[in-house]
PDB file of N, CA, C and O in Angstrom:
ATOM      1  N   MET A   1       0.839  -1.181   0.000  1.00  0.00           N
ATOM      2  CA  MET A   1       0.000   0.000   0.000  1.00  0.00           C
ATOM      3  C   MET A   1       0.890   1.254   0.000  1.00  0.00           C
ATOM      4  O   MET A   1       1.748   1.413   0.868  1.00  0.00           O
ATOM      5  N   LYS A   2       0.680   2.116  -0.959  1.00  0.00           N
ATOM      6  CA  LYS A   2       1.480   3.334  -1.065  1.00  0.00           C
ATOM      7  C   LYS A   2       0.786   4.487  -0.351  1.00  0.00           C
ATOM      8  O   LYS A   2      -0.422   4.689  -0.477  1.00  0.00           O
ATOM      9  N   ASP A   3       1.568   5.219   0.383  1.00  0.00           N
ATOM     10  CA  ASP A   3       1.070   6.400   1.077  1.00  0.00           C
ATOM     11  C   ASP A   3       1.146   7.579   0.107  1.00  0.00           C
ATOM     12  O   ASP A   3       2.227   7.878  -0.401  1.00  0.00           O
ATOM     13  N   PRO A   4       0.025   8.257  -0.164  1.00  0.00           N
ATOM     14  CA  PRO A   4       0.040   9.356  -1.134  1.00  0.00           C
ATOM     15  C   PRO A   4       0.923  10.530  -0.694  1.00  0.00           C
ATOM     16  O   PRO A   4       1.480  11.233  -1.538  1.00  0.00           O
ATOM     17  N   PHE A   5       1.052  10.744   0.600  1.00  0.00           N
ATOM     18  CA  PHE A   5       1.893  11.843   1.081  1.00  0.00           C
ATOM     19  C   PHE A   5       3.371  11.543   0.837  1.00  0.00           C
ATOM     20  O   PHE A   5       4.129  12.413   0.408  1.00  0.00           O
ATOM     21  N   VAL A   6       3.765  10.312   1.114  1.00  0.00           N
ATOM     22  CA  VAL A   6       5.155   9.911   0.876  1.00  0.00           C
ATOM     23  C   VAL A   6       5.466   9.982  -0.613  1.00  0.00           C
ATOM     24  O   VAL A   6       6.539  10.437  -1.007  1.00  0.00           O
ATOM     25  N   THR A   7       4.534   9.536  -1.433  1.00  0.00           N
ATOM     26  CA  THR A   7       4.713   9.579  -2.883  1.00  0.00           C
ATOM     27  C   THR A   7       4.903  11.013  -3.363  1.00  0.00           C
ATOM     28  O   THR A   7       5.760  11.281  -4.205  1.00  0.00           O
ATOM     29  N   GLU A   8       4.113  11.925  -2.834  1.00  0.00           N
ATOM     30  CA  GLU A   8       4.218  13.330  -3.242  1.00  0.00           C
ATOM     31  C   GLU A   8       5.551  13.941  -2.807  1.00  0.00           C
ATOM     32  O   GLU A   8       6.189  14.659  -3.578  1.00  0.00           O
ATOM     33  N   VAL A   9       5.969  13.658  -1.575  1.00  0.00           N
ATOM     34  CA  VAL A   9       7.246  14.180  -1.082  1.00  0.00           C
ATOM     35  C   VAL A   9       8.395  13.650  -1.930  1.00  0.00           C
ATOM     36  O   VAL A   9       9.300  14.402  -2.291  1.00  0.00           O
ATOM     37  N   ARG A  10       8.364  12.370  -2.246  1.00  0.00           N
ATOM     38  CA  ARG A  10       9.425  11.782  -3.072  1.00  0.00           C
ATOM     39  C   ARG A  10       9.441  12.386  -4.471  1.00  0.00           C
ATOM     40  O   ARG A  10      10.505  12.570  -5.062  1.00  0.00           O
ATOM     41  N   LYS A  11       8.268  12.692  -4.993  1.00  0.00           N
ATOM     42  CA  LYS A  11       8.179  13.301  -6.326  1.00  0.00           C
ATOM     43  C   LYS A  11       8.879  14.659  -6.341  1.00  0.00           C
ATOM     44  O   LYS A  11       9.699  14.931  -7.218  1.00  0.00           O
ATOM     45  N   TYR A  12       8.551  15.511  -5.363  1.00  0.00           N
ATOM     46  CA  TYR A  12       9.152  16.843  -5.319  1.00  0.00           C
ATOM     47  C   TYR A  12      10.634  16.787  -4.962  1.00  0.00           C
ATOM     48  O   TYR A  12      11.417  17.608  -5.438  1.00  0.00           O
ATOM     49  N   ARG A  13      11.021  15.827  -4.130  1.00  0.00           N
ATOM     50  CA  ARG A  13      12.435  15.664  -3.800  1.00  0.00           C
ATOM     51  C   ARG A  13      13.234  15.277  -5.046  1.00  0.00           C
ATOM     52  O   ARG A  13      14.332  15.786  -5.268  1.00  0.00           O
ATOM     53  N   MET A  14      12.678  14.378  -5.851  1.00  0.00           N
ATOM     54  CA  MET A  14      13.367  13.956  -7.071  1.00  0.00           C
ATOM     55  C   MET A  14      13.460  15.114  -8.068  1.00  0.00           C
ATOM     56  O   MET A  14      14.482  15.271  -8.736  1.00  0.00           O
ATOM     57  N   GLU A  15      12.410  15.918  -8.173  1.00  0.00           N
ATOM     58  CA  GLU A  15      12.452  17.081  -9.064  1.00  0.00           C
ATOM     59  C   GLU A  15      13.552  18.048  -8.631  1.00  0.00           C
ATOM     60  O   GLU A  15      14.291  18.573  -9.464  1.00  0.00           O
ATOM     61  N   HIS A  16      13.655  18.278  -7.324  1.00  0.00           N
ATOM     62  CA  HIS A  16      14.675  19.175  -6.793  1.00  0.00           C
ATOM     63  C   HIS A  16      16.067  18.601  -7.040  1.00  0.00           C
ATOM     64  O   HIS A  16      16.990  19.336  -7.391  1.00  0.00           O
ATOM     65  N   THR A  17      16.219  17.308  -6.860  1.00  0.00           N
ATOM     66  CA  THR A  17      17.504  16.646  -7.075  1.00  0.00           C
ATOM     67  C   THR A  17      17.933  16.721  -8.535  1.00  0.00           C
ATOM     68  O   THR A  17      19.100  16.984  -8.826  1.00  0.00           O
ATOM     69  N   LYS A  18      17.008  16.494  -9.445  1.00  0.00           N
ATOM     70  CA  LYS A  18      17.320  16.559 -10.876  1.00  0.00           C
ATOM     71  C   LYS A  18      17.720  17.972 -11.288  1.00  0.00           C
ATOM     72  O   LYS A  18      18.549  18.157 -12.178  1.00  0.00           O
ATOM     73  N   LYS A  19      17.122  18.968 -10.631  1.00  0.00           N
ATOM     74  CA  LYS A  19      17.430  20.368 -10.930  1.00  0.00           C
ATOM     75  C   LYS A  19      18.923  20.657 -10.740  1.00  0.00           C
ATOM     76  O   LYS A  19      19.482  21.518 -11.419  1.00  0.00           O
ATOM     77  N   PHE A  20      19.564  19.936  -9.814  1.00  0.00           N
ATOM     78  CA  PHE A  20      20.979  20.134  -9.521  1.00  0.00           C
ATOM     79  C   PHE A  20      21.838  18.980 -10.024  1.00  0.00           C
ATOM     80  O   PHE A  20      22.968  18.798  -9.572  1.00  0.00           O
ATOM     81  N   ASN A  21      21.305  18.210 -10.952  1.00  0.00           N
ATOM     82  CA  ASN A  21      22.041  17.118 -11.594  1.00  0.00           C
ATOM     83  C   ASN A  21      22.618  16.137 -10.564  1.00  0.00           C
ATOM     84  O   ASN A  21      23.728  15.631 -10.731  1.00  0.00           O
ATOM     85  N   PHE A  22      21.853  15.876  -9.503  1.00  0.00           N
ATOM     86  CA  PHE A  22      22.203  14.908  -8.460  1.00  0.00           C
ATOM     87  C   PHE A  22      23.492  15.260  -7.715  1.00  0.00           C
ATOM     88  O   PHE A  22      24.129  14.380  -7.136  1.00  0.00           O
ATOM     89  N   ASN A  23      23.882  16.536  -7.723  1.00  0.00           N
ATOM     90  CA  ASN A  23      25.086  17.008  -7.037  1.00  0.00           C
ATOM     91  C   ASN A  23      24.713  17.379  -5.601  1.00  0.00           C
ATOM     92  O   ASN A  23      24.033  18.380  -5.373  1.00  0.00           O
ATOM     93  N   ILE A  24      25.161  16.567  -4.630  1.00  0.00           N
ATOM     94  CA  ILE A  24      24.771  16.767  -3.236  1.00  0.00           C
ATOM     95  C   ILE A  24      25.252  18.109  -2.694  1.00  0.00           C
ATOM     96  O   ILE A  24      24.556  18.723  -1.886  1.00  0.00           O
ATOM     97  N   HIS A  25      26.417  18.575  -3.116  1.00  0.00           N
ATOM     98  CA  HIS A  25      26.929  19.862  -2.627  1.00  0.00           C
ATOM     99  C   HIS A  25      26.078  21.024  -3.141  1.00  0.00           C
ATOM    100  O   HIS A  25      25.810  21.969  -2.398  1.00  0.00           O
ATOM    101  N   ALA A  26      25.659  20.962  -4.378  1.00  0.00           N
ATOM    102  CA  ALA A  26      24.797  22.010  -4.935  1.00  0.00           C
ATOM    103  C   ALA A  26      23.429  21.996  -4.260  1.00  0.00           C
ATOM    104  O   ALA A  26      22.848  23.051  -4.004  1.00  0.00           O
ATOM    105  N   ILE A  27      22.921  20.809  -3.973  1.00  0.00           N
ATOM    106  CA  ILE A  27      21.623  20.688  -3.298  1.00  0.00           C
ATOM    107  C   ILE A  27      21.713  21.292  -1.902  1.00  0.00           C
ATOM    108  O   ILE A  27      20.833  22.052  -1.499  1.00  0.00           O
ATOM    109  N   CYS A  28      22.770  20.960  -1.160  1.00  0.00           N
ATOM    110  CA  CYS A  28      22.941  21.494   0.193  1.00  0.00           C
ATOM    111  C   CYS A  28      23.108  23.010   0.176  1.00  0.00           C
ATOM    112  O   CYS A  28      22.544  23.707   1.019  1.00  0.00           O
ATOM    113  N   ASN A  29      23.877  23.521  -0.777  1.00  0.00           N
ATOM    114  CA  ASN A  29      24.042  24.975  -0.886  1.00  0.00           C
ATOM    115  C   ASN A  29      22.709  25.655  -1.156  1.00  0.00           C
ATOM    116  O   ASN A  29      22.428  26.715  -0.596  1.00  0.00           O
ATOM    117  N   ASP A  30      21.890  25.059  -2.006  1.00  0.00           N
ATOM    118  CA  ASP A  30      20.575  25.618  -2.301  1.00  0.00           C
ATOM    119  C   ASP A  30      19.688  25.602  -1.061  1.00  0.00           C
ATOM    120  O   ASP A  30      18.975  26.571  -0.798  1.00  0.00           O
ATOM    121  N   LEU A  31      19.727  24.515  -0.302  1.00  0.00           N
ATOM    122  CA  LEU A  31      18.907  24.429   0.909  1.00  0.00           C
ATOM    123  C   LEU A  31      19.372  25.420   1.972  1.00  0.00           C
ATOM    124  O   LEU A  31      18.546  26.001   2.676  1.00  0.00           O
ATOM    125  N   MET A  32      20.678  25.620   2.095  1.00  0.00           N
ATOM    126  CA  MET A  32      21.180  26.604   3.053  1.00  0.00           C
ATOM    127  C   MET A  32      20.791  28.020   2.636  1.00  0.00           C
ATOM    128  O   MET A  32      20.441  28.844   3.481  1.00  0.00           O
ATOM    129  N   LYS A  33      20.851  28.302   1.336  1.00  0.00           N
ATOM    130  CA  LYS A  33      20.439  29.612   0.835  1.00  0.00           C
ATOM    131  C   LYS A  33      18.955  29.843   1.125  1.00  0.00           C
ATOM    132  O   LYS A  33      18.559  30.930   1.546  1.00  0.00           O
ATOM    133  N   TYR A  34      18.148  28.819   0.897  1.00  0.00           N
ATOM    134  CA  TYR A  34      16.713  28.912   1.179  1.00  0.00           C
ATOM    135  C   TYR A  34      16.482  29.163   2.667  1.00  0.00           C
ATOM    136  O   TYR A  34      15.642  29.983   3.037  1.00  0.00           O
ATOM    137  N   GLN A  35      17.225  28.459   3.518  1.00  0.00           N
ATOM    138  CA  GLN A  35      17.074  28.620   4.958  1.00  0.00           C
ATOM    139  C   GLN A  35      17.450  30.039   5.385  1.00  0.00           C
ATOM    140  O   GLN A  35      16.759  30.637   6.210  1.00  0.00           O
ATOM    141  N   GLU A  36      18.529  30.579   4.838  1.00  0.00           N
ATOM    142  CA  GLU A  36      18.939  31.945   5.166  1.00  0.00           C
ATOM    143  C   GLU A  36      17.880  32.955   4.741  1.00  0.00           C
ATOM    144  O   GLU A  36      17.580  33.890   5.483  1.00  0.00           O
ATOM    145  N   GLU A  37      17.316  32.772   3.556  1.00  0.00           N
ATOM    146  CA  GLU A  37      16.261  33.670   3.079  1.00  0.00           C
ATOM    147  C   GLU A  37      15.023  33.564   3.956  1.00  0.00           C
ATOM    148  O   GLU A  37      14.361  34.565   4.232  1.00  0.00           O
ATOM    149  N   LEU A  38      14.717  32.364   4.386  1.00  0.00           N
ATOM    150  CA  LEU A  38      13.549  32.142   5.231  1.00  0.00           C
ATOM    151  C   LEU A  38      13.705  32.869   6.564  1.00  0.00           C
ATOM    152  O   LEU A  38      12.776  33.529   7.029  1.00  0.00           O
ATOM    153  N   TYR A  39      14.882  32.747   7.176  1.00  0.00           N
ATOM    154  CA  TYR A  39      15.114  33.417   8.452  1.00  0.00           C
ATOM    155  C   TYR A  39      15.223  34.929   8.283  1.00  0.00           C
ATOM    156  O   TYR A  39      14.852  35.673   9.190  1.00  0.00           O
ATOM    157  N   ALA A  40      15.716  35.390   7.160  1.00  0.00           N
ATOM    158  CA  ALA A  40      15.842  36.830   6.929  1.00  0.00           C
ATOM    159  C   ALA A  40      14.478  37.501   6.836  1.00  0.00           C
ATOM    160  O   ALA A  40      14.342  38.675   7.179  1.00  0.00           O
ATOM    161  N   THR A  41      13.474  36.772   6.379  1.00  0.00           N
ATOM    162  CA  THR A  41      12.138  37.345   6.220  1.00  0.00           C
ATOM    163  C   THR A  41      11.218  37.029   7.391  1.00  0.00           C
ATOM    164  O   THR A  41      10.064  37.455   7.398  1.00  0.00           O
ATOM    165  N   SER A  42      11.710  36.287   8.382  1.00  0.00           N
ATOM    166  CA  SER A  42      10.841  35.903   9.495  1.00  0.00           C
ATOM    167  C   SER A  42      11.034  36.852  10.674  1.00  0.00           C
ATOM    168  O   SER A  42      11.934  37.692  10.680  1.00  0.00           O
ATOM    169  N   GLU A  43      10.182  36.698  11.651  1.00  0.00           N
ATOM    170  CA  GLU A  43      10.226  37.530  12.848  1.00  0.00           C
ATOM    171  C   GLU A  43      10.996  36.844  13.975  1.00  0.00           C
ATOM    172  O   GLU A  43      10.944  37.296  15.119  1.00  0.00           O
ATOM    173  N   ILE A  44      11.696  35.779  13.674  1.00  0.00           N
ATOM    174  CA  ILE A  44      12.418  35.020  14.693  1.00  0.00           C
ATOM    175  C   ILE A  44      13.588  35.849  15.216  1.00  0.00           C
ATOM    176  O   ILE A  44      14.331  36.459  14.446  1.00  0.00           O
ATOM    177  N   ASP A  45      13.735  35.856  16.539  1.00  0.00           N
ATOM    178  CA  ASP A  45      14.869  36.542  17.152  1.00  0.00           C
ATOM    179  C   ASP A  45      16.140  35.794  16.765  1.00  0.00           C
ATOM    180  O   ASP A  45      16.299  34.621  17.103  1.00  0.00           O
ATOM    181  N   LYS A  46      17.026  36.454  16.073  1.00  0.00           N
ATOM    182  CA  LYS A  46      18.222  35.795  15.544  1.00  0.00           C
ATOM    183  C   LYS A  46      19.137  35.259  16.646  1.00  0.00           C
ATOM    184  O   LYS A  46      19.890  34.315  16.407  1.00  0.00           O
ATOM    185  N   ASN A  47      19.090  35.836  17.839  1.00  0.00           N
ATOM    186  CA  ASN A  47      19.925  35.342  18.936  1.00  0.00           C
ATOM    187  C   ASN A  47      19.371  34.058  19.542  1.00  0.00           C
ATOM    188  O   ASN A  47      20.136  33.249  20.066  1.00  0.00           O
ATOM    189  N   LYS A  48      18.083  33.858  19.482  1.00  0.00           N
ATOM    190  CA  LYS A  48      17.458  32.684  20.083  1.00  0.00           C
ATOM    191  C   LYS A  48      17.294  31.545  19.091  1.00  0.00           C
ATOM    192  O   LYS A  48      17.026  30.414  19.496  1.00  0.00           O
ATOM    193  N   ARG A  49      17.444  31.809  17.834  1.00  0.00           N
ATOM    194  CA  ARG A  49      17.148  30.830  16.800  1.00  0.00           C
ATOM    195  C   ARG A  49      18.098  29.632  16.827  1.00  0.00           C
ATOM    196  O   ARG A  49      17.687  28.523  16.484  1.00  0.00           O
ATOM    197  N   PHE A  50      19.355  29.829  17.226  1.00  0.00           N
ATOM    198  CA  PHE A  50      20.329  28.744  17.245  1.00  0.00           C
ATOM    199  C   PHE A  50      20.741  28.456  18.686  1.00  0.00           C
ATOM    200  O   PHE A  50      21.868  28.744  19.088  1.00  0.00           O
ATOM    201  N   ALA A  51      19.834  27.895  19.444  1.00  0.00           N
ATOM    202  CA  ALA A  51      20.102  27.620  20.848  1.00  0.00           C
ATOM    203  C   ALA A  51      21.140  26.519  21.026  1.00  0.00           C
ATOM    204  O   ALA A  51      21.782  26.455  22.075  1.00  0.00           O
ATOM    205  N   ASN A  52      21.323  25.660  20.042  1.00  0.00           N
ATOM    206  CA  ASN A  52      22.225  24.516  20.169  1.00  0.00           C
ATOM    207  C   ASN A  52      23.525  24.721  19.410  1.00  0.00           C
ATOM    208  O   ASN A  52      24.000  23.795  18.753  1.00  0.00           O
ATOM    209  N   LYS A  53      24.104  25.890  19.482  1.00  0.00           N
ATOM    210  CA  LYS A  53      25.332  26.176  18.736  1.00  0.00           C
ATOM    211  C   LYS A  53      26.479  25.250  19.133  1.00  0.00           C
ATOM    212  O   LYS A  53      27.314  24.909  18.295  1.00  0.00           O
ATOM    213  N   SER A  54      26.529  24.840  20.399  1.00  0.00           N
ATOM    214  CA  SER A  54      27.655  24.033  20.856  1.00  0.00           C
ATOM    215  C   SER A  54      27.541  22.571  20.445  1.00  0.00           C
ATOM    216  O   SER A  54      28.509  21.823  20.582  1.00  0.00           O
ATOM    217  N   LEU A  55      26.401  22.151  19.954  1.00  0.00           N
ATOM    218  CA  LEU A  55      26.224  20.768  19.535  1.00  0.00           C
ATOM    219  C   LEU A  55      26.861  20.527  18.179  1.00  0.00           C
ATOM    220  O   LEU A  55      27.369  21.457  17.551  1.00  0.00           O
ATOM    221  N   GLN A  56      26.835  19.302  17.735  1.00  0.00           N
ATOM    222  CA  GLN A  56      27.415  18.958  16.441  1.00  0.00           C
ATOM    223  C   GLN A  56      26.713  19.720  15.327  1.00  0.00           C
ATOM    224  O   GLN A  56      25.522  20.015  15.431  1.00  0.00           O
ATOM    225  N   PRO A  57      27.449  20.044  14.250  1.00  0.00           N
ATOM    226  CA  PRO A  57      26.831  20.766  13.132  1.00  0.00           C
ATOM    227  C   PRO A  57      25.789  19.909  12.427  1.00  0.00           C
ATOM    228  O   PRO A  57      25.835  18.680  12.481  1.00  0.00           O
ATOM    229  N   THR A  58      24.873  20.562  11.780  1.00  0.00           N
ATOM    230  CA  THR A  58      23.851  19.835  11.038  1.00  0.00           C
ATOM    231  C   THR A  58      24.456  19.192   9.804  1.00  0.00           C
ATOM    232  O   THR A  58      25.583  19.498   9.415  1.00  0.00           O
ATOM    233  N   LEU A  59      23.706  18.313   9.205  1.00  0.00           N
ATOM    234  CA  LEU A  59      24.159  17.615   8.004  1.00  0.00           C
ATOM    235  C   LEU A  59      24.507  18.607   6.904  1.00  0.00           C
ATOM    236  O   LEU A  59      25.501  18.426   6.200  1.00  0.00           O
ATOM    237  N   LEU A  60      23.704  19.651   6.747  1.00  0.00           N
ATOM    238  CA  LEU A  60      23.957  20.625   5.694  1.00  0.00           C
ATOM    239  C   LEU A  60      25.293  21.329   5.899  1.00  0.00           C
ATOM    240  O   LEU A  60      26.009  21.590   4.932  1.00  0.00           O
ATOM    241  N   LYS A  61      25.636  21.638   7.146  1.00  0.00           N
ATOM    242  CA  LYS A  61      26.908  22.305   7.400  1.00  0.00           C
ATOM    243  C   LYS A  61      28.077  21.363   7.140  1.00  0.00           C
ATOM    244  O   LYS A  61      29.162  21.814   6.774  1.00  0.00           O
ATOM    245  N   CYS A  62      27.874  20.078   7.321  1.00  0.00           N
ATOM    246  CA  CYS A  62      28.943  19.106   7.071  1.00  0.00           C
ATOM    247  C   CYS A  62      29.305  19.063   5.592  1.00  0.00           C
ATOM    248  O   CYS A  62      30.468  18.857   5.246  1.00  0.00           O
ATOM    249  N   PHE A  63      28.332  19.254   4.727  1.00  0.00           N
ATOM    250  CA  PHE A  63      28.586  19.167   3.301  1.00  0.00           C
ATOM    251  C   PHE A  63      29.106  20.473   2.713  1.00  0.00           C
ATOM    252  O   PHE A  63      29.625  20.483   1.596  1.00  0.00           O
ATOM    253  N   ASN A  64      28.976  21.558   3.440  1.00  0.00           N
ATOM    254  CA  ASN A  64      29.428  22.852   2.936  1.00  0.00           C
ATOM    255  C   ASN A  64      30.942  22.943   3.094  1.00  0.00           C
ATOM    256  O   ASN A  64      31.456  22.960   4.212  1.00  0.00           O
ATOM    257  N   ARG A  65      31.635  23.000   1.997  1.00  0.00           N
ATOM    258  CA  ARG A  65      33.106  23.041   2.049  1.00  0.00           C
ATOM    259  C   ARG A  65      33.618  24.374   1.617  1.00  0.00           C
ATOM    260  O   ARG A  65      34.829  24.594   1.596  1.00  0.00           O
TER     261      ARG A  65
END
C-alpha cells in the first residue's frame, strides 16, 4: 500500500535533485540559501534561533566546504 503523502514528497524531492544534476553539494548549498532567506524574512529573534550552537553541526553544514 502506497502512502500518497510519501509519494508526493518523493516526487518533489526527485524534481529538486534533478534540478541540480544529483550534485549533493549544490543541493545542500541551495537548501542553506533557502534557509537563510527564510530566516531573513521571518520575525524570529536571531539570537534565540540557534540555541544549540555548541552541539554537532547539522548535516547541511557538514557538506558545505
